[in-house]
MARTORLO-458601 format. One record per residue (C-alpha): x, y, z; chain; residue number from 0; residue in one letter. Coordinates in nm, 4 decimals. Each point is the difference from the previous one (the first is absolute). Layout:
[[X Y Z] A NUM a]
...
END
This chain:
[[0.1490 -1.0498 -3.8761] A 0 x]
[[0.1730 0.0583 0.3303] A 1 x]
[[0.1889 -0.2895 0.1531] A 2 x]
[[0.0711 0.0221 0.3686] A 3 x]
[[0.3177 -0.1752 0.1065] A 4 x]
[[-0.0031 -0.1016 0.3629] A 5 x]
[[0.3162 -0.0915 0.1886] A 6 x]
[[0.0319 -0.3738 0.0170] A 7 x]
[[0.0254 -0.1929 0.3205] A 8 x]
[[0.3537 -0.0940 -0.1052] A 9 x]
[[0.1171 0.3637 -0.0122] A 10 x]
[[-0.1625 0.0645 0.3364] A 11 x]
[[0.1719 -0.2994 0.1572] A 12 x]
[[0.3350 0.1047 -0.1479] A 13 x]
[[-0.0408 0.3527 0.1350] A 14 x]
[[-0.0986 -0.1406 0.3389] A 15 x]
[[0.3099 -0.2205 -0.0038] A 16 x]
[[0.2289 0.2837 -0.1070] A 17 x]
[[-0.1234 0.2553 0.2556] A 18 x]
[[0.1564 -0.1730 0.3052] A 19 x]
[[0.3259 -0.0357 -0.1926] A 20 x]
[[-0.0017 0.3671 -0.0924] A 21 x]
[[-0.0560 0.0852 0.3678] A 22 x]
[[0.2904 -0.2262 0.0981] A 23 x]
[[0.2153 0.1658 -0.2656] A 24 x]
[[-0.0995 0.3485 0.1221] A 25 x]
[[0.0660 -0.0815 0.3653] A 26 x]
[[0.3313 -0.1644 -0.0910] A 27 x]
[[0.1296 0.3127 -0.1720] A 28 x]
[[-0.1432 0.2191 0.2774] A 29 x]
[[0.1713 -0.2141 0.2633] A 30 x]
[[0.3244 0.0289 -0.1939] A 31 x]
[[-0.0254 0.3811 0.0075] A 32 x]
[[-0.0814 -0.0070 0.3720] A 33 x]
[[0.2994 -0.2270 0.0680] A 34 x]
[[0.2255 0.2337 -0.1957] A 35 x]
[[-0.1172 0.3070 0.1936] A 36 x]
[[0.0301 -0.1938 0.3254] A 37 x]
[[0.3568 -0.1032 -0.0845] A 38 x]
[[0.0953 0.3611 -0.0791] A 39 x]
[[-0.1562 0.1268 0.3217] A 40 x]
[[0.1678 -0.2777 0.1971] A 41 x]
[[0.3397 0.0861 -0.1486] A 42 x]
[[-0.0507 0.3663 0.0935] A 43 x]
[[-0.0993 -0.0942 0.3546] A 44 x]
[[0.3026 -0.2271 0.0372] A 45 x]
[[0.2405 0.2651 -0.1264] A 46 x]
[[-0.1680 0.2665 0.2152] A 47 x]
[[0.0344 -0.2244 0.3053] A 48 x]
[[0.3684 -0.0567 -0.0796] A 49 x]
[[0.0463 0.3761 -0.0383] A 50 x]
[[-0.1685 0.0791 0.3332] A 51 x]
[[0.2030 -0.2708 0.1751] A 52 x]
[[0.3208 0.1466 -0.1424] A 53 x]
[[-0.0934 0.3511 0.1140] A 54 x]
[[-0.0923 -0.1153 0.3490] A 55 x]
[[0.3258 -0.1880 0.0437] A 56 x]
[[0.2030 0.2847 -0.1507] A 57 x]
[[-0.1723 0.2516 0.2254] A 58 x]
[[0.0633 -0.2167 0.3070] A 59 x]
[[0.3630 -0.0355 -0.1040] A 60 x]
[[0.0285 0.3776 -0.0521] A 61 x]
[[-0.1494 0.0713 0.3431] A 62 x]
[[0.2530 -0.2297 0.1672] A 63 x]
[[0.2864 0.1566 -0.1958] A 64 x]
[[-0.1222 0.3543 0.0673] A 65 x]
[[-0.0471 -0.0564 0.3724] A 66 x]
[[0.3491 -0.1437 0.0241] A 67 x]
[[0.1313 0.2935 -0.2041] A 68 x]
[[-0.1786 0.2455 0.2282] A 69 x]
[[0.1513 -0.1638 0.3057] A 70 x]
[[0.3505 -0.0069 -0.1484] A 71 x]
[[-0.0172 0.3635 -0.1126] A 72 x]
[[-0.1098 0.1091 0.3460] A 73 x]
[[0.2653 -0.2071 0.1795] A 74 x]
[[0.2923 0.0546 -0.2372] A 75 x]
[[-0.0698 0.3466 -0.1324] A 76 x]
[[-0.2428 0.2049 0.2088] A 77 x]
[[0.1400 -0.0759 0.3421] A 78 x]
[[0.3711 0.0387 -0.0921] A 79 x]
[[-0.0684 0.3128 -0.2075] A 80 x]
[[-0.1939 0.1754 0.2779] A 81 x]
[[0.2655 -0.0909 0.2559] A 82 x]
[[0.2838 0.1175 -0.2233] A 83 x]
[[-0.1502 0.2982 -0.1813] A 84 x]
[[-0.2845 0.0947 0.2296] A 85 x]
[[-0.2516 -0.0028 -0.2884] A 86 x]
[[-0.0744 -0.1708 -0.3310] A 87 x]
[[0.0905 0.1980 -0.3084] A 88 x]
[[0.0056 -0.2191 -0.3091] A 89 x]
[[0.1260 0.2886 -0.2127] A 90 x]
[[0.3456 -0.0521 0.1545] A 91 x]
[[0.2009 -0.2535 -0.2037] A 92 x]
[[0.1141 -0.1919 0.3096] A 93 x]
[[-0.3532 -0.0727 0.1265] A 94 x]
[[-0.1283 -0.0804 -0.3499] A 95 x]
[[0.2838 -0.2438 -0.0635] A 96 x]
[[-0.0559 -0.1667 0.3384] A 97 x]
[[-0.3748 -0.0407 -0.0622] A 98 x]
[[0.0621 -0.1243 -0.3544] A 99 x]
[[0.2482 -0.2595 0.1307] A 100 x]
[[-0.2481 -0.1229 0.2642] A 101 x]
[[-0.2833 -0.0280 -0.2555] A 102 x]
[[0.2052 -0.1773 -0.2634] A 103 x]
[[0.1586 -0.2410 0.2497] A 104 x]
[[-0.3415 -0.0866 0.1424] A 105 x]
[[-0.1660 -0.0569 -0.3394] A 106 x]
[[0.2973 -0.1717 -0.1624] A 107 x]
[[-0.0977 -0.3336 -0.1605] A 108 x]
[[-0.3700 0.0726 0.0327] A 109 x]
[[-0.2475 0.0580 -0.2813] A 110 x]
[[-0.0154 0.3728 0.0652] A 111 x]
[[0.0234 0.2391 -0.2911] A 112 x]
[[-0.0105 0.3324 0.1851] A 113 x]
[[-0.0356 0.1456 0.3516] A 114 x]
[[-0.1430 0.3471 0.0682] A 115 x]
[[-0.0396 0.1828 0.3316] A 116 x]
[[-0.2542 0.2830 0.0369] A 117 x]
[[0.0125 0.2729 0.2664] A 118 x]
[[-0.2800 -0.0129 0.2581] A 119 x]
[[-0.0492 0.3789 0.0137] A 120 x]
[[-0.0535 0.0543 -0.3716] A 121 x]
[[-0.0519 -0.2205 -0.3057] A 122 x]
[[0.3589 0.0194 -0.1243] A 123 x]
[[0.2487 -0.2712 -0.0855] A 124 x]
[[0.2917 0.0261 0.2444] A 125 x]
[[0.1895 -0.3044 -0.1251] A 126 x]
[[-0.0196 -0.2412 -0.2970] A 127 x]
[[0.2285 -0.2568 -0.1563] A 128 x]
[[-0.0927 0.1828 -0.3219] A 129 x]
[[0.1819 0.3294 0.0530] A 130 x]
[[-0.2179 0.1851 -0.2526] A 131 x]
[[-0.3063 -0.0336 0.2244] A 132 x]
[[0.1544 0.1713 0.3051] A 133 x]
[[-0.1788 0.3264 0.0713] A 134 x]
[[-0.3164 -0.0759 -0.1968] A 135 x]
[[-0.3204 0.1204 0.1651] A 136 x]
[[-0.3497 -0.1511 0.0125] A 137 x]
[[0.1184 -0.3331 -0.1416] A 138 x]
[[-0.1471 -0.2115 0.2833] A 139 x]
[[-0.3715 0.0120 -0.0720] A 140 x]
[[-0.2680 -0.1840 0.1925] A 141 x]
[[0.2348 -0.2761 0.1194] A 142 x]
[[0.2316 0.2605 0.1550] A 143 x]
[[-0.2853 0.1475 0.2032] A 144 x]
[[-0.1129 -0.3477 0.1138] A 145 x]
[[0.3521 -0.0805 0.1177] A 146 x]
[[0.0144 0.3278 0.2019] A 147 x]
[[-0.3135 -0.1190 0.1792] A 148 x]
[[0.1756 -0.3275 0.0910] A 149 x]
[[-0.1539 -0.2209 -0.2738] A 150 x]
[[0.2146 -0.1892 -0.2496] A 151 x]
[[-0.1217 -0.0315 -0.3612] A 152 x]
[[0.1101 -0.1025 -0.3488] A 153 x]
[[-0.0833 0.0783 -0.3601] A 154 x]
[[0.0835 -0.1738 -0.3280] A 155 x]
[[0.1211 0.2212 -0.2821] A 156 x]
[[-0.0174 -0.1624 -0.3458] A 157 x]
[[0.1047 0.1508 -0.3288] A 158 x]
[[-0.0876 -0.1728 -0.3248] A 159 x]
[[-0.2427 -0.2917 0.0221] A 160 x]
[[-0.0252 -0.3761 0.0269] A 161 x]
[[0.0664 -0.0345 -0.3728] A 162 x]
[[0.3289 0.1874 0.0452] A 163 x]
[[0.1601 -0.3394 0.0492] A 164 x]
[[-0.0126 -0.0540 -0.3749] A 165 x]
[[0.3510 0.0388 -0.1478] A 166 x]
[[-0.1009 0.2514 -0.2691] A 167 x]
[[-0.1707 0.2347 0.2524] A 168 x]
[[0.1439 0.2210 0.2748] A 169 x]
[[0.0473 -0.2089 0.3189] A 170 x]
[[-0.2314 0.0808 0.2900] A 171 x]
[[0.1462 0.1144 0.3326] A 172 x]
[[-0.1577 -0.0696 0.3385] A 173 x]
[[0.1233 0.1542 0.3233] A 174 x]
[[-0.1398 -0.0506 0.3517] A 175 x]
[[0.0343 0.3134 0.2167] A 176 x]
[[-0.0291 -0.0698 0.3753] A 177 x]
[[-0.0287 0.2882 0.2532] A 178 x]
[[0.0546 -0.0457 0.3778] A 179 x]
[[0.0482 0.2578 0.2739] A 180 x]
[[0.3618 0.0649 0.1087] A 181 x]
[[-0.0367 -0.0353 0.3779] A 182 x]
[[0.2293 0.1218 0.2765] A 183 x]
[[0.0403 -0.3047 0.2264] A 184 x]
[[-0.0066 0.0688 0.3786] A 185 x]
[[0.0869 -0.2403 0.2800] A 186 x]
[[-0.3099 0.0985 0.1956] A 187 x]
[[-0.3058 -0.2001 -0.1079] A 188 x]
[[-0.2528 0.2471 0.1402] A 189 x]
[[0.1437 0.2871 -0.2038] A 190 x]
[[-0.1687 0.0468 -0.3422] A 191 x]
[[0.2085 -0.0537 -0.3161] A 192 x]
[[0.1232 0.3107 -0.1779] A 193 x]
[[-0.0282 -0.0034 -0.3817] A 194 x]
[[0.3148 0.1550 -0.1377] A 195 x]
[[-0.0896 -0.0393 -0.3651] A 196 x]
[[-0.1198 -0.2460 -0.2635] A 197 x]
[[0.2088 -0.2699 -0.1672] A 198 x]
[[-0.0945 -0.1126 -0.3511] A 199 x]
[[0.1393 -0.3278 -0.1346] A 200 x]
[[-0.0346 -0.0823 -0.3711] A 201 x]
[[0.0068 -0.3620 -0.1268] A 202 x]
[[0.0275 -0.0845 -0.3702] A 203 x]
[[-0.2654 -0.2656 -0.0777] A 204 x]
[[0.0299 0.0243 -0.3785] A 205 x]
[[0.1362 -0.3519 -0.0441] A 206 x]
[[-0.2625 -0.1511 0.2299] A 207 x]
[[-0.2854 0.1873 -0.1690] A 208 x]
[[0.1397 -0.0997 -0.3363] A 209 x]
[[0.0031 -0.3660 0.1085] A 210 x]
[[-0.3630 0.0321 0.1153] A 211 x]
[[-0.0959 0.1602 -0.3314] A 212 x]
[[0.1691 -0.2827 -0.1884] A 213 x]
[[-0.1734 -0.2538 0.2220] A 214 x]
[[-0.3328 0.1699 -0.0677] A 215 x]
[[0.0637 -0.0087 -0.3757] A 216 x]
[[0.1005 -0.3669 0.0193] A 217 x]
[[-0.3189 -0.0878 0.1902] A 218 x]
[[-0.2152 0.1884 -0.2526] A 219 x]
[[0.1822 -0.1579 -0.2951] A 220 x]
[[-0.0277 -0.3528 0.1438] A 221 x]
[[-0.3686 0.0569 0.0788] A 222 x]
[[-0.0673 0.1211 -0.3536] A 223 x]
[[0.1894 -0.2966 -0.1477] A 224 x]
[[-0.1975 -0.2415 0.2173] A 225 x]
[[-0.3278 0.1651 -0.0939] A 226 x]
[[0.1011 -0.0048 -0.3668] A 227 x]
[[0.0784 -0.3711 0.0235] A 228 x]
[[-0.3338 -0.0634 0.1708] A 229 x]
[[-0.1713 0.2090 -0.2678] A 230 x]
[[0.1608 -0.2012 -0.2784] A 231 x]
[[-0.0902 -0.3285 0.1694] A 232 x]
[[-0.3546 0.1253 0.0454] A 233 x]
[[-0.0173 0.1051 -0.3660] A 234 x]
[[0.1151 -0.3481 -0.1052] A 235 x]
[[-0.2574 -0.1669 0.2282] A 236 x]
[[-0.2795 0.2320 -0.1122] A 237 x]
[[0.0960 -0.0424 -0.3662] A 238 x]
[[-0.0001 -0.3788 0.0345] A 239 x]
[[-0.3342 0.0126 0.1814] A 240 x]
[[-0.1417 0.2152 -0.2806] A 241 x]
[[0.1182 -0.2442 -0.2630] A 242 x]
[[-0.1429 -0.2960 0.1938] A 243 x]
[[-0.3337 0.1753 0.0420] A 244 x]
[[-0.0079 0.0967 -0.3672] A 245 x]
[[0.0748 -0.3602 -0.0966] A 246 x]
[[-0.2731 -0.1249 0.2308] A 247 x]
[[-0.2439 0.2560 -0.1343] A 248 x]
[[0.0859 -0.1039 -0.3548] A 249 x]
[[-0.0436 -0.3660 0.0922] A 250 x]
[[-0.3330 0.0828 0.1646] A 251 x]
[[-0.1139 0.1836 -0.3135] A 252 x]
[[0.1074 -0.2931 -0.2162] A 253 x]
[[-0.1850 -0.2526 0.2174] A 254 x]
[[-0.3103 0.2159 0.0099] A 255 x]
[[0.0166 0.0354 -0.3776] A 256 x]
[[0.0235 -0.3757 -0.0277] A 257 x]
[[-0.2960 -0.0355 0.2338] A 258 x]
[[-0.1908 0.2531 -0.2094] A 259 x]
[[0.0880 -0.1920 -0.3177] A 260 x]
[[-0.1020 -0.3249 0.1666] A 261 x]
[[-0.3333 0.1498 0.0958] A 262 x]
[[-0.0530 0.1161 -0.3581] A 263 x]
[[0.0965 -0.3424 -0.1315] A 264 x]
[[-0.2343 -0.1667 0.2467] A 265 x]
[[-0.2849 0.2233 -0.1184] A 266 x]
[[0.0970 -0.0657 -0.3599] A 267 x]
[[0.0169 -0.3726 0.0720] A 268 x]
[[-0.3488 -0.0033 0.1460] A 269 x]
[[-0.1280 0.1886 -0.3036] A 270 x]
[[0.1829 -0.2329 -0.2406] A 271 x]
[[-0.1298 -0.3069 0.1812] A 272 x]
[[-0.3553 0.1303 -0.0213] A 273 x]
[[0.0275 0.0920 -0.3681] A 274 x]
[[0.1811 -0.3227 -0.0904] A 275 x]
[[-0.2585 -0.2089 0.1769] A 276 x]
[[-0.2752 0.1743 -0.1961] A 277 x]
[[0.1888 -0.0489 -0.3305] A 278 x]
[[0.0979 -0.3636 0.0589] A 279 x]
[[-0.3468 -0.1521 -0.0265] A 280 x]
[[-0.1024 0.1860 -0.3211] A 281 x]
[[0.3346 -0.0990 -0.1560] A 282 x]
[[-0.0709 -0.3627 0.0750] A 283 x]
[[-0.3410 0.0271 -0.1597] A 284 x]
[[0.1462 0.1754 -0.3073] A 285 x]
[[0.2692 -0.2666 -0.0358] A 286 x]
[[-0.2396 -0.2945 0.0253] A 287 x]
[[-0.2478 0.1694 -0.2331] A 288 x]
[[0.2765 0.0700 -0.2540] A 289 x]
[[0.1057 -0.3649 0.0126] A 290 x]
[[-0.3555 -0.1145 -0.0729] A 291 x]
[[-0.0344 0.2649 -0.2697] A 292 x]
[[0.3226 -0.1185 -0.1580] A 293 x]
[[-0.1363 -0.3502 -0.0418] A 294 x]
[[-0.3151 0.1284 -0.1687] A 295 x]
[[0.1931 0.2351 -0.2290] A 296 x]
[[0.2177 -0.2911 -0.1052] A 297 x]
[[-0.3135 -0.1887 -0.1038] A 298 x]
[[-0.1932 0.2907 -0.1528] A 299 x]
[[0.2803 0.2110 -0.1481] A 300 x]
[[0.3206 -0.1982 -0.0309] A 301 x]
[[0.3141 0.2144 -0.0124] A 302 x]
[[-0.1251 0.2619 0.2503] A 303 x]
[[0.0469 -0.2042 0.3148] A 304 x]
[[0.3283 0.1857 0.0692] A 305 x]
[[-0.2036 0.3010 0.1065] A 306 x]
[[-0.1467 -0.1947 0.2862] A 307 x]
[[0.3479 -0.1330 0.0841] A 308 x]
[[0.1283 0.3603 0.0275] A 309 x]
[[-0.2792 0.0790 0.2485] A 310 x]
[[0.0827 -0.3115 0.2029] A 311 x]
[[0.3748 0.0834 -0.0039] A 312 x]
[[-0.0424 0.3626 0.1017] A 313 x]
[[-0.2515 -0.0793 0.2733] A 314 x]
[[0.2493 -0.2565 0.1296] A 315 x]
[[0.2703 0.2652 0.0080] A 316 x]
[[-0.2329 0.2415 0.1770] A 317 x]
[[-0.0884 -0.2740 0.2464] A 318 x]
[[0.3699 -0.0409 0.0776] A 319 x]
[[0.0347 0.3752 0.0593] A 320 x]
[[-0.3023 -0.0022 0.2296] A 321 x]
[[0.1510 -0.2921 0.1934] A 322 x]
[[0.3250 0.1988 0.0442] A 323 x]
[[-0.1973 0.2955 0.1336] A 324 x]
[[-0.1851 -0.2271 0.2408] A 325 x]
[[0.3219 -0.1703 0.1147] A 326 x]
[[0.1642 0.3375 0.0633] A 327 x]
[[-0.2993 0.1413 0.1868] A 328 x]
[[-0.0753 -0.3163 0.1988] A 329 x]
[[0.1829 -0.0185 0.3392] A 330 x]
[[0.2718 -0.2655 0.0043] A 331 x]
[[-0.0997 -0.2741 0.2415] A 332 x]
[[0.2867 -0.2386 0.0672] A 333 x]
[[-0.0394 -0.3742 0.0447] A 334 x]
[[0.3549 -0.0732 0.1042] A 335 x]
[[0.1554 -0.3428 0.0370] A 336 x]
[[0.3587 -0.1305 -0.0031] A 337 x]
[[0.1088 -0.0164 -0.3635] A 338 x]
[[0.3285 -0.0462 -0.1852] A 339 x]
[[0.0550 0.3061 -0.2178] A 340 x]
[[0.1864 -0.2084 -0.2609] A 341 x]
[[-0.3122 -0.2069 -0.0658] A 342 x]
[[-0.2026 0.3178 -0.0683] A 343 x]
[[0.2725 0.1268 -0.2368] A 344 x]
[[0.0014 -0.3316 -0.1939] A 345 x]
[[-0.3828 0.0050 -0.0196] A 346 x]
[[0.0013 0.3483 -0.1595] A 347 x]
[[0.2836 -0.1004 -0.2359] A 348 x]
[[-0.1853 -0.3157 -0.1101] A 349 x]
[[-0.3143 0.2009 -0.0758] A 350 x]
[[0.1892 0.2546 -0.2142] A 351 x]
[[0.2391 -0.2496 -0.1635] A 352 x]
[[-0.1996 -0.0206 -0.3296] A 353 x]
[[-0.0127 0.3800 -0.0294] A 354 x]
[[0.3724 0.0268 0.0745] A 355 x]
[[0.0792 -0.2596 -0.2650] A 356 x]
[[-0.2279 0.1682 -0.2542] A 357 x]
[[0.1766 0.3362 0.0476] A 358 x]
[[0.3476 -0.1512 -0.0122] A 359 x]
[[0.0885 0.0909 0.3585] A 360 x]
[[0.2592 -0.2137 0.1765] A 361 x]
[[-0.0625 -0.0735 0.3689] A 362 x]
[[0.2661 -0.0433 0.2693] A 363 x]
[[-0.0924 -0.1417 0.3424] A 364 x]
[[0.2414 0.0687 0.2878] A 365 x]
[[-0.1899 -0.1277 0.3031] A 366 x]
[[0.1428 -0.0646 0.3450] A 367 x]
[[-0.1431 -0.3379 0.0952] A 368 x]
[[0.0895 0.0468 0.3660] A 369 x]
[[-0.2538 0.2754 0.0658] A 370 x]
[[-0.2418 -0.0748 0.2869] A 371 x]
[[-0.3788 0.0363 -0.0434] A 372 x]
[[-0.1662 0.3421 0.0343] A 373 x]
[[-0.3400 0.0938 0.1422] A 374 x]
[[-0.1587 0.1358 -0.3204] A 375 x]
[[-0.3245 -0.0055 -0.1939] A 376 x]
[[0.1008 -0.2267 -0.2872] A 377 x]
[[-0.2646 0.1234 -0.2453] A 378 x]
[[0.0778 0.3695 0.0490] A 379 x]
[[0.3790 -0.0461 -0.0229] A 380 x]
[[-0.0560 -0.2155 -0.3098] A 381 x]
[[-0.1996 0.2820 -0.1562] A 382 x]
[[0.2634 0.2610 0.0938] A 383 x]
[[0.2723 -0.2103 -0.1650] A 384 x]
[[-0.2136 -0.0429 -0.3114] A 385 x]
[[-0.0559 0.3769 -0.0304] A 386 x]
[[0.3727 0.0778 0.0292] A 387 x]
[[0.0964 -0.2762 -0.2427] A 388 x]
[[-0.2599 0.1205 -0.2504] A 389 x]
[[0.1453 0.3525 0.0235] A 390 x]
[[0.3475 -0.1464 -0.0638] A 391 x]
[[-0.1300 -0.1919 -0.3041] A 392 x]
[[-0.1624 0.3154 -0.1408] A 393 x]
[[0.3319 0.1874 0.0515] A 394 x]
[[0.1742 -0.2494 -0.2354] A 395 x]
[[-0.2149 -0.0056 -0.3187] A 396 x]
[[0.2950 -0.1188 -0.2081] A 397 x]
[[0.1096 -0.2723 0.2410] A 398 x]
[[0.2539 -0.0038 0.2785] A 399 x]
[[0.0758 -0.1697 0.3303] A 400 x]
[[-0.2259 -0.0254 0.3056] A 401 x]
[[0.1852 -0.0880 0.3204] A 402 x]
[[-0.1809 -0.1252 0.3119] A 403 x]
[[0.2062 -0.0079 0.3202] A 404 x]
[[-0.0635 -0.0834 0.3628] A 405 x]
[[0.2567 0.0459 0.2741] A 406 x]
[[0.0534 0.0867 0.3632] A 407 x]
[[0.1312 0.3366 0.1268] A 408 x]
[[0.0529 0.0713 0.3717] A 409 x]
[[-0.2945 -0.2137 0.1060] A 410 x]
[[-0.2306 0.1266 -0.2767] A 411 x]
[[-0.1078 -0.1905 -0.3099] A 412 x]
[[0.0369 0.1778 -0.3340] A 413 x]
[[-0.1736 -0.0767 -0.3273] A 414 x]
[[0.1423 0.1754 -0.3076] A 415 x]
[[-0.1610 0.0221 -0.3449] A 416 x]
[[0.2477 0.1485 -0.2488] A 417 x]
[[-0.0351 0.0677 -0.3719] A 418 x]
[[0.2276 0.1235 -0.2781] A 419 x]
[[-0.2385 0.2687 -0.1236] A 420 x]
[[0.0655 0.3754 -0.0188] A 421 x]
[[-0.0236 0.0394 0.3778] A 422 x]
[[-0.1869 0.2619 0.2014] A 423 x]
[[0.1125 0.3634 0.0168] A 424 x]
[[0.0965 0.1437 0.3380] A 425 x]
[[-0.2814 0.2561 -0.0012] A 426 x]
[[-0.2553 -0.2735 -0.0830] A 427 x]
[[0.0883 -0.2332 0.2860] A 428 x]
[[-0.1889 0.1969 0.2623] A 429 x]
[[-0.3176 0.0080 -0.2120] A 430 x]
[[-0.0226 -0.3526 -0.1402] A 431 x]
[[-0.1827 -0.1270 0.3094] A 432 x]
[[-0.2526 0.2851 -0.0111] A 433 x]
[[-0.3497 -0.0952 -0.1160] A 434 x]
[[-0.0842 0.0708 -0.3667] A 435 x]
[[0.3649 0.0670 -0.0896] A 436 x]
[[0.0959 -0.1975 -0.3106] A 437 x]
[[0.2634 0.0216 -0.2684] A 438 x]
[[-0.2075 -0.1908 -0.2574] A 439 x]
[[-0.2642 0.1287 -0.2364] A 440 x]
[[-0.2446 -0.2540 0.1295] A 441 x]
[[-0.0423 -0.1020 0.3589] A 442 x]
[[-0.1505 0.1300 0.3214] A 443 x]
[[0.3246 0.0675 0.1834] A 444 x]
[[-0.1245 -0.2025 0.2996] A 445 x]
[[0.2191 -0.3086 -0.0378] A 446 x]
[[0.2991 0.1179 0.2069] A 447 x]
[[-0.2280 0.1915 0.2377] A 448 x]
[[-0.1792 -0.3292 0.0745] A 449 x]
[[0.3381 -0.1723 0.0439] A 450 x]
[[0.1082 0.2648 0.2513] A 451 x]
[[-0.3266 -0.0392 0.1922] A 452 x]
[[0.0570 -0.3749 0.0207] A 453 x]
[[0.3618 0.0362 0.1181] A 454 x]
[[-0.0966 0.2715 0.2510] A 455 x]
[[-0.2738 -0.2261 0.1362] A 456 x]
[[0.2717 -0.2633 0.0636] A 457 x]
[[0.2077 0.2692 0.1785] A 458 x]
[[0.2655 -0.0372 -0.2656] A 459 x]
[[0.1758 0.2468 -0.2248] A 460 x]
[[0.0334 0.0374 -0.3767] A 461 x]
[[0.2931 0.1790 -0.1630] A 462 x]
[[0.1181 0.0674 -0.3556] A 463 x]
[[0.3635 0.0041 -0.1104] A 464 x]
[[0.2021 -0.0150 -0.3199] A 465 x]
[[0.1498 -0.3265 -0.1153] A 466 x]
[[0.3792 0.0127 -0.0596] A 467 x]
[[-0.0457 -0.1094 -0.3610] A 468 x]
[[-0.2962 0.2288 -0.0659] A 469 x]
[[-0.3682 -0.0340 0.0733] A 470 x]
[[-0.2031 0.0222 0.3195] A 471 x]
[[-0.0015 -0.2163 0.3117] A 472 x]
[[-0.2971 -0.0143 0.2390] A 473 x]
[[0.0871 -0.1145 0.3531] A 474 x]
[[-0.2641 -0.1427 0.2350] A 475 x]
[[0.1303 -0.0008 0.3572] A 476 x]
[[-0.1727 -0.2199 0.2580] A 477 x]
[[0.1043 0.0275 0.3638] A 478 x]
[[-0.0285 -0.2986 0.2307] A 479 x]
[[-0.1001 0.2299 0.2885] A 480 x]
[[-0.2473 0.1959 -0.2121] A 481 x]
[[0.1875 0.3296 0.0428] A 482 x]
[[0.0086 0.2481 -0.2845] A 483 x]
END
């Protein structure tokens, strides 16, 4: 036999409820990744902007310094040297010392690392503050040729890398080389300028570039820490949302299981009511017939009338069972009126007083006489109290104490029926109100289920607890507002 299992409507609804959450979770983590990338890109853009701003300002500063140097060299070195010696020959110690003095005096106190002067006729270094470079050829490059054409330019030379700022690595060095034409100034404005050579000024920007690199690292680190904090917060929120949704799904499954059980019980109740109704009438006929038969047997065959009495007794017991089935299956219709709960308790106690005395059970009444009336169905509450008290009596076959209490608790009225029997085990407490659950060899197991139906119909609550001295205590809680 092949059994096809179809997905229930519950699973489908749970999946439908979880899908939007999974999408939210996915987009949350995706957004976190996007924010992280955006923060990294933003930090790079900020550091790059700071770097470009530094280079622009350094280049502008170098151009001002170089132009001033060019003017000073022409005024203080070229003109006097030509007038005194007739020509410029930097190989002679006197001219070299004079030019070196002019250059160093002009650049003193400025952020200039080195000054180099190239010849205009050939790419050769005629002068440099670094004596080892004097006489080197083809050291100018593209910037040298641009300066000969009258255009100033700069280039950044970096050795190492941005991570060279780390203490355990080799420090990075950054130098800005600025080239401007060395112009012969003439008093006549209409006469074109004569380019006498090219002046190269070198600035050391290592500290500034190192500060930018550190700033870039700090921005990246702070961004990553912020994103990590957001990630952790998001994980906490998502984890809490998952737990809440799991709890709600579990609660939904529990309620749907209860609804399913209720539907099964309702179907079972209808079946029991139908069967019990069909059995009740034949039982009545059997009982009345057995009673008549018993009278005749007593006359015709004395000594055998007990057989008819057994039939009458057993049919009576069966009739009681059928009545319990009918009471459980029949919907509880309330006929409420204002009643004092203490009067109902005393009525049930008076009815059972002979049975209590016969079994040697002592009774203690602790009733609060100041309790106001409740809107209850007197007959149904009376029956519920009788069922619980009968259970307590059966739990004390060798005698004991039955305590009946009534009291007020935070606006509610409580009725407690306590016994000194063996008590009820923890694992049994959740099942004692289930239909057909019984701890006795004989019985239908519907007594407490009927009690719970009656209390539920009154929008009350029934609870079971242990008595301090041993035994079980049933609490009936009635709310004045009807809340459960």
